[in-house]
N, C-alpha and C positions, 0 to 999 in steps of 0.2 A: 829340220825343216828350215827353209829359207824364208826370211822376213821380206815382205814386199814394201817398197816405198810409196809415197803418196801418188806419184805419177803413174806408177803401174797399177795401184789400186783403183784410180779412176778409170782405167781402161778395161777393168773386168766387167763382163756382161753376164747376166743370168739367163736362164731358159726363157723360152716365150710362153709356153703353156705349161702350167703346173696342175697337179691333182687338185690342189685347194681351189684354183680358179675354175676348174671343170665342175667341182662339187658345187660351188657357189652359183654357177650358171645353171646347172641342173636344178638346184632348189628354187632359183628365180622362176625358171620355166614352169616347175611344178606349182608354185605359189600362184602364178598368173593363171594357170589352168584351173585351179581350184576356185579362184576368185571368179572367173568366167562361169563356172558351173553354178556357183552360189547365186550369182546375179541372174543367170538364165533361169534357175529354178525359181527364184523369187518372182520374176516376170511372169513365168508360166503360171504359178499358183495365183498371182493377182489377177490375171486374165481369166482364169478358169473359176476364180472365187472359191477356191478349194483350201480353206484354212482349218487348222486343227482347232476343234472346239475345247474350250477350257473346262 
């Protein structure tokens, strides 16, 4: 295998979209959706005054 010099190494470019990046974006969207559901549910229960009795 050929060793690369510093000038050649600085010209190396990686891929644009990786599976790790897609996984992170998907988890972010999932987390935001779950947060929205939780907040929406809390607002709904507050307006309806439907709380769990201890």
